[in-house]
C-alpha positions in Angstrom: 0.0 0.0 0.0 1.0 3.6 -0.7 -0.4 6.6 1.0 -0.3 10.1 -0.7 -0.8 13.5 1.0 -1.0 16.6 -1.2 -0.5 20.2 -0.1 0.0 23.6 -1.6 -3.3 24.4 -3.2 -5.1 27.7 -2.7 -6.5 30.8 -4.3 -4.2 32.8 -6.7 -4.8 35.5 -9.2 -4.4 34.9 -12.9 -0.7 35.1 -13.8 0.3 33.9 -10.4 2.1 30.8 -9.3 1.7 27.9 -6.9 3.7 24.8 -6.0 1.9 21.6 -5.1 3.6 18.9 -3.1 2.8 15.3 -2.7 4.4 13.1 0.0 4.2 9.4 -0.4 4.6 6.8 2.3 4.3 3.1 2.7 5.6 0.7 -0.1 7.3 3.5 -2.0 10.1 1.4 -3.4 7.5 -0.3 -5.7 6.4 3.0 -7.3 7.2 3.1 -11.0 5.8 6.5 -11.7 4.0 9.5 -10.2 1.9 12.3 -11.5 -0.6 15.0 -11.1 -4.2 14.9 -12.4 -7.0 17.5 -12.1 -10.7 17.4 -12.1 -13.5 20.0 -12.4 -17.2 19.4 -11.7 -18.9 17.4 -14.4 -15.7 16.5 -16.2 -13.5 13.5 -16.1 -10.2 13.5 -14.3 -7.4 14.5 -16.7 -3.7 13.9 -16.5 -1.6 17.1 -16.1 1.9 15.8 -15.7 3.7 12.6 -15.0 7.2 11.6 -14.1 8.7 8.1 -14.2 11.0 6.5 -11.7 13.8 7.3 -14.2 12.9 11.0 -14.3 11.2 11.1 -17.7 8.4 13.7 -17.7 5.3 14.4 -19.8 2.7 17.1 -19.8 -0.7 17.8 -21.2 -0.4 20.4 -24.0 -2.3 23.0 -22.1 0.3 23.3 -19.4 3.5 22.8 -21.4 5.9 25.7 -20.7 4.0 26.7 -17.5 4.0 23.7 -15.2 7.0 21.6 -14.1 6.9 18.3 -12.4 9.8 17.1 -10.3 10.8 14.5 -7.7 12.8 14.8 -4.5 14.0 11.3 -3.8 11.6 8.4 -3.8 8.8 9.9 -1.9 8.0 13.5 -2.8 6.7 14.9 -6.1 6.1 18.6 -6.8 4.1 20.5 -9.4 5.4 24.0 -10.0 2.7 26.0 -11.7 3.5 29.4 -13.3 1.4 31.8 -15.3 -1.8 30.3 -13.9 -5.0 30.8 -15.8 -8.6 30.6 -14.7 -9.0 27.4 -16.7 -6.4 25.8 -14.4 -9.0 25.9 -11.6 -9.6 22.4 -10.4 -9.0 19.9 -7.7 -5.5 18.5 -8.2 -4.8 14.9 -7.3 -1.5 13.2 -6.8 -1.1 9.8 -8.3 1.4 7.0 -7.8 1.5 3.7 -9.7 3.1 0.4 -8.8 3.0 -2.7 -11.0 -0.4 -3.7 -9.6 -2.5 -0.6 -9.1 -2.8 3.2 -8.9 -3.0 5.2 -5.7 -4.6 8.6 -5.2 -4.3 11.4 -2.8 -7.3 13.2 -1.3 -6.9 16.2 -3.6 -6.0 19.8 -3.2 -8.1 22.7 -4.5 -6.6 25.3 -6.9 -8.6 28.4 -7.7 -7.3 30.9 -10.2 -9.5 34.0 -10.0 -9.2 37.8 -9.7 
């Protein structure tokens, strides 16, 4: 089992920045990849950014050049978000995958509004 705890969400004005953090605990040595997803009411959860155990990253087109995913050791992943837009408003979820299943955090709310 892996437990994930997110932090760092909040209210920010358009053009502002936030950094989300996700701390993993438990069977973290089995994790093969981690990522950030987001969801708004009435829509499916969508992938924002992912990072493999080897450090390979990927991003959804809408955040390329603005968001950066990174890892600190085996148990913490960050999402640095710059130049935030109102359409980035969502609940952001941390994800971790091992060979058997996906794990999810409880989510952290990001609101981009003036």
